[in-house]
TORKOL-4160 file (C-alpha; in steps of 0.2 Angstrom, whole numbers, padded with zeros to 4 digits, m for minus):
88
<pt num="1" X="m0052" Y="0017" Z="m0034"/>
<pt num="2" X="m0047" Y="0023" Z="m0017"/>
<pt num="3" X="m0049" Y="0042" Z="m0014"/>
<pt num="4" X="m0042" Y="0051" Z="0001"/>
<pt num="5" X="m0059" Y="0056" Z="0007"/>
<pt num="6" X="m0065" Y="0038" Z="0008"/>
<pt num="7" X="m0062" Y="0028" Z="0024"/>
<pt num="8" X="m0062" Y="0011" Z="0016"/>
<pt num="9" X="m0059" Y="0003" Z="m0001"/>
<pt num="10" X="m0065" Y="m0014" Z="m0007"/>
<pt num="11" X="m0050" Y="m0025" Z="m0013"/>
<pt num="12" X="m0060" Y="m0032" Z="m0028"/>
<pt num="13" X="m0063" Y="m0014" Z="m0034"/>
<pt num="14" X="m0044" Y="m0010" Z="m0032"/>
<pt num="15" X="m0040" Y="m0026" Z="m0042"/>
<pt num="16" X="m0051" Y="m0021" Z="m0056"/>
<pt num="17" X="m0042" Y="m0005" Z="m0057"/>
<pt num="18" X="m0025" Y="m0014" Z="m0057"/>
<pt num="19" X="m0021" Y="m0007" Z="m0040"/>
<pt num="20" X="m0017" Y="m0023" Z="m0031"/>
<pt num="21" X="m0001" Y="m0033" Z="m0035"/>
<pt num="22" X="0014" Y="m0042" Z="m0028"/>
<pt num="23" X="0030" Y="m0034" Z="m0023"/>
<pt num="24" X="0046" Y="m0041" Z="m0016"/>
<pt num="25" X="0052" Y="m0034" Z="0000"/>
<pt num="26" X="0067" Y="m0038" Z="0011"/>
<pt num="27" X="0070" Y="m0034" Z="0030"/>
<pt num="28" X="0085" Y="m0023" Z="0026"/>
<pt num="29" X="0076" Y="m0011" Z="0014"/>
<pt num="30" X="0074" Y="0007" Z="0018"/>
<pt num="31" X="0058" Y="0016" Z="0018"/>
<pt num="32" X="0063" Y="0025" Z="0002"/>
<pt num="33" X="0067" Y="0008" Z="m0006"/>
<pt num="34" X="0050" Y="0001" Z="m0001"/>
<pt num="35" X="0041" Y="0016" Z="m0008"/>
<pt num="36" X="0051" Y="0014" Z="m0024"/>
<pt num="37" X="0047" Y="m0004" Z="m0026"/>
<pt num="38" X="0028" Y="0000" Z="m0023"/>
<pt num="39" X="0029" Y="0014" Z="m0036"/>
<pt num="40" X="0037" Y="0002" Z="m0049"/>
<pt num="41" X="0023" Y="m0010" Z="m0047"/>
<pt num="42" X="0009" Y="0003" Z="m0050"/>
<pt num="43" X="0018" Y="0015" Z="m0063"/>
<pt num="44" X="0007" Y="0008" Z="m0077"/>
<pt num="45" X="m0010" Y="0010" Z="m0069"/>
<pt num="46" X="m0004" Y="0027" Z="m0063"/>
<pt num="47" X="0000" Y="0033" Z="m0081"/>
<pt num="48" X="0018" Y="0030" Z="m0080"/>
<pt num="49" X="0021" Y="0043" Z="m0067"/>
<pt num="50" X="0035" Y="0037" Z="m0055"/>
<pt num="51" X="0032" Y="0051" Z="m0042"/>
<pt num="52" X="0013" Y="0048" Z="m0039"/>
<pt num="53" X="0008" Y="0049" Z="m0021"/>
<pt num="54" X="0000" Y="0034" Z="m0012"/>
<pt num="55" X="m0005" Y="0028" Z="0005"/>
<pt num="56" X="m0003" Y="0010" Z="0011"/>
<pt num="57" X="m0019" Y="0002" Z="0017"/>
<pt num="58" X="m0022" Y="m0011" Z="0030"/>
<pt num="59" X="m0035" Y="m0025" Z="0032"/>
<pt num="60" X="m0049" Y="m0019" Z="0043"/>
<pt num="61" X="m0047" Y="m0034" Z="0054"/>
<pt num="62" X="m0057" Y="m0050" Z="0057"/>
<pt num="63" X="m0065" Y="m0058" Z="0042"/>
<pt num="64" X="m0068" Y="m0040" Z="0034"/>
<pt num="65" X="m0065" Y="m0038" Z="0015"/>
<pt num="66" X="m0061" Y="m0020" Z="0017"/>
<pt num="67" X="m0045" Y="m0010" Z="0018"/>
<pt num="68" X="m0043" Y="0006" Z="0028"/>
<pt num="69" X="m0029" Y="0019" Z="0032"/>
<pt num="70" X="m0019" Y="0014" Z="0047"/>
<pt num="71" X="m0018" Y="0027" Z="0061"/>
<pt num="72" X="0000" Y="0033" Z="0061"/>
<pt num="73" X="0011" Y="0046" Z="0070"/>
<pt num="74" X="0019" Y="0059" Z="0060"/>
<pt num="75" X="0036" Y="0052" Z="0064"/>
<pt num="76" X="0031" Y="0034" Z="0058"/>
<pt num="77" X="0044" Y="0026" Z="0046"/>
<pt num="78" X="0038" Y="0011" Z="0035"/>
<pt num="79" X="0048" Y="m0005" Z="0036"/>
<pt num="80" X="0046" Y="m0021" Z="0026"/>
<pt num="81" X="0039" Y="m0029" Z="0042"/>
<pt num="82" X="0026" Y="m0015" Z="0044"/>
<pt num="83" X="0020" Y="m0016" Z="0026"/>
<pt num="84" X="0019" Y="m0035" Z="0026"/>
<pt num="85" X="0013" Y="m0038" Z="0044"/>
<pt num="86" X="0019" Y="m0047" Z="0059"/>
<pt num="87" X="0024" Y="m0063" Z="0051"/>
<pt num="88" X="0037" Y="m0055" Z="0039"/>
């Protein structure tokens, strides 16, 4: 499972732990609605806790099969496009 101290996580490992799933986002969703949607997907692997803390990972680029934490400013707000990528 991904830990804060790690820089990268393997998607296969995350999948085995039930930490990869599909969610439905729309372009008009607020950051809090996006985070609630993500929490609803993972509440079972996180032992039914709806207030667990998580970080959104991004593909490391190229043909890499690893994920990493994006570098974000303190004022950054997640949007559906930012979570889904440029083609959203």
